[in-house]
C-alpha positions in Angstrom: 2.0 -8.5 18.0 1.6 -5.1 19.3 0.4 -4.3 22.8 -2.9 -2.5 23.6 -3.0 1.2 22.7 -2.2 4.0 25.2 -4.9 6.5 25.9 -2.9 9.3 24.3 -3.0 7.4 21.0 -6.7 7.8 20.7 -6.6 11.3 19.3 -4.8 10.2 16.2 -6.8 7.1 15.4 -10.0 6.0 13.9 -12.0 3.4 15.9 -12.7 0.7 13.4 -15.4 -0.8 15.5 -17.5 2.3 14.8 -17.1 1.8 11.0 -16.9 -1.9 10.9 -13.4 -2.2 9.5 -11.9 -5.6 9.1 -8.8 -6.9 7.4 -9.5 -9.4 4.6 -7.4 -12.6 4.9 -9.0 -14.8 2.3 -12.2 -14.5 0.4 -14.1 -15.8 3.4 -11.9 -14.9 6.3 -11.7 -11.5 8.0 -9.8 -10.3 11.0 -11.5 -7.6 13.2 -9.3 -4.6 14.0 -9.0 -2.8 17.3 -7.5 0.5 16.0 -6.4 2.1 12.8 -3.8 4.8 13.1 -3.6 7.2 10.1 -0.6 9.3 9.3 -1.0 12.9 10.4 -0.4 14.2 6.8 -2.7 11.6 5.1 -5.2 14.1 3.8 -2.8 16.5 2.1 -3.6 17.7 -1.4 -0.4 16.1 -2.8 -1.6 12.5 -1.9 1.5 11.8 0.3 1.5 9.9 3.5 -1.2 7.5 2.3 -0.3 5.0 5.1 -1.9 3.7 8.3 -1.1 1.1 10.9 -3.7 -1.6 11.8 -3.9 -3.2 15.1 -5.7 -6.6 14.9 -7.9 -7.9 17.7 -6.0 -11.2 17.6 -2.7 -12.5 16.3 -2.7 -13.9 12.7 -2.0 -17.6 12.3 0.8 -17.9 9.7 0.3 -20.6 7.0 1.7 -21.3 3.6 -0.6 -18.5 2.4 -0.3 -16.0 5.2 3.1 -14.8 6.3 4.9 -11.8 7.7 6.4 -9.4 5.2 9.9 -8.0 5.3 9.9 -4.2 5.9 12.4 -1.9 4.2 15.0 0.2 5.9 14.3 3.9 6.3 15.3 5.4 2.9 15.9 2.1 1.2 15.9 2.6 -2.6 14.3 0.3 -5.2 15.9 1.1 -8.5 14.2 1.7 -11.9 13.4 -1.6 -13.6 13.3 -3.6 -10.3 10.5 -6.2 -10.6 7.7 -5.9 -8.0 4.6 -7.9 -7.3 1.4 -6.2 -6.3 -1.4 -8.2 -4.7 -5.0 -7.4 -3.8 -8.7 -8.1 -3.9 -9.4 -5.2 -6.4 -11.0 -5.3 -9.8 -9.0 -6.9 -12.7 -10.1 -4.2 -15.1 -10.9 -0.5 -14.9 -14.5 -0.1 -13.7 -14.8 -3.9 -13.0 -15.9 -5.6 -9.8 -13.7 -6.7 -7.0 -12.7 -10.3 -6.9 -13.1 -13.3 -4.5 -9.7 -14.7 -5.2 -6.5 -12.8 -4.2 -4.8 -11.5 -7.4 -1.2 -10.6 -8.1 0.6 -8.8 -10.9 4.3 -8.2 -11.6 5.3 -4.7 -12.6 8.6 -2.8 -13.0 9.6 0.2 -10.9 9.4 3.4 -13.0 11.9 6.2 -12.4 10.8 9.2 -10.4 11.5 11.5 -13.3 9.5 9.4 -15.8 6.6 9.0 -13.4 6.6 12.7 -12.6 6.5 13.4 -16.3 3.6 11.0 -16.9 1.6 12.7 -14.2 2.8 16.3 -15.0 -0.8 17.4 -16.0 -2.0 16.2 -12.6 0.7 18.1 -10.6 3.3 15.3 -10.8 4.4 13.1 -7.9 6.4 13.7 -4.8 9.5 11.5 -5.3 10.4 11.2 -1.6 6.9 10.0 -0.8 5.9 8.0 -3.9 7.3 5.0 -5.9 5.7 4.2 -9.3 5.5 0.9 -11.1 3.8 -0.5 -14.2 4.3 -1.9 -17.6 5.4 1.4 -19.3 4.8 3.0 -21.7 2.2 0.6 -23.1 0.3 -0.2 -19.8 -1.7 -3.4 -19.4 -0.6 -4.4 -15.9 -1.4 -2.4 -12.8 -3.2 -2.4 -9.5 -6.8 -1.2 -9.7 -9.8 0.0 -7.7 -10.2 -2.1 -4.5 -6.4 -2.8 -4.2 -5.7 0.4 -2.2 -3.8 -0.3 0.9 -2.4 -3.5 -0.4 1.4 -4.3 -0.7 3.8 -3.9 -3.5 6.9 -6.1 -2.7 10.0 -7.3 -4.5 9.1 -10.1 -6.9 9.6 -13.5 -5.4 8.4 -12.6 -1.9 11.0 -9.9 -1.0 10.8 -6.6 0.9 7.7 -4.5 0.8 8.5 -1.4 -1.3 5.1 0.3 -1.5 1.5 0.5 -0.6 -1.2 0.8 -3.3 -2.3 4.5 -3.3 -3.5 6.1 -6.5 -3.2 6.5 -10.3 -5.2 7.4 -13.4 -7.5 4.5 -14.2 -6.0 1.1 -14.3 -3.2 -0.2 -16.5 -3.6 2.8 -18.9 -0.7 3.5 -21.2 1.7 6.1 -19.7 0.0 6.1 -16.3 1.9 3.7 -13.9 0.4 2.9 -10.5 1.5 5.3 -7.7 2.4 3.8 -4.4 3.3 5.2 -1.0 7.0 4.6 -0.7 7.1 2.6 2.5 10.9 3.2 3.1 10.1 6.9 3.5 7.8 6.2 6.4 9.6 3.5 8.3 10.7 5.9 11.1 7.0 6.9 11.5 6.0 3.2 11.5 8.6 2.2 14.1 7.8 5.3 16.3 4.1 4.7 16.2 4.0 0.9 16.4 5.6 1.3 19.9 2.5 3.3 20.9 0.1 0.3 20.4 
C-alpha cells in the first residue's frame, strides 16, 4: 500500500471525501478512498491521459475474486489481434442500466491505423496514448457506459494493457472501444505513486 500523501500533492488531487468517491469491490462492497490524483493532461481535447491514481483508506484483502494486477513496462506493446479481457460494472447494452454483477468480455486489440481510420470523422486517436479493442468490423462486444476507469488486461489474467476511456456507443460496428494505453503512462504512475 502507499503511504499517506505529502502536502505538496494536494494541489494536483481531488479530495474524494468531498464528492463521496468510493471504489466498488463487489455489488455490495465499497472501499472509501483518501485521495484521487488525476493526470495533469486529463482534460485535453484529444482525450489522452484519461488516467488517475486512487489511494484507498485501507488495504484490500485479496481473495479468489480480488487480486493485484500485473502492470506493464513503460512502452510495452500489445500487438494487433492480442486477446484482452475487459471487466466492469457498466451496462451490457448501449443506453442500458449498470449491473450488480461484475461483467467481463473478451475483445481483440485493433491496430492503431485501423482504429484511427474508424474514428477519422471524430479526429482519430492518439496512437501513443490510446489502445483500441473490439470485435471488428462487425462489433457486438465492447465495454459500455459505467465501465469507464475499469481494466483491460491480457486474457487469462495477464498484464493490464488499458483503462476503459471512450468510444462511440457500445459494441457498434466499426467503432472499437478506446482505452488509455497504460504502458504509455507507467513512468507517470511510478513517479506519482511515490508521492502518496
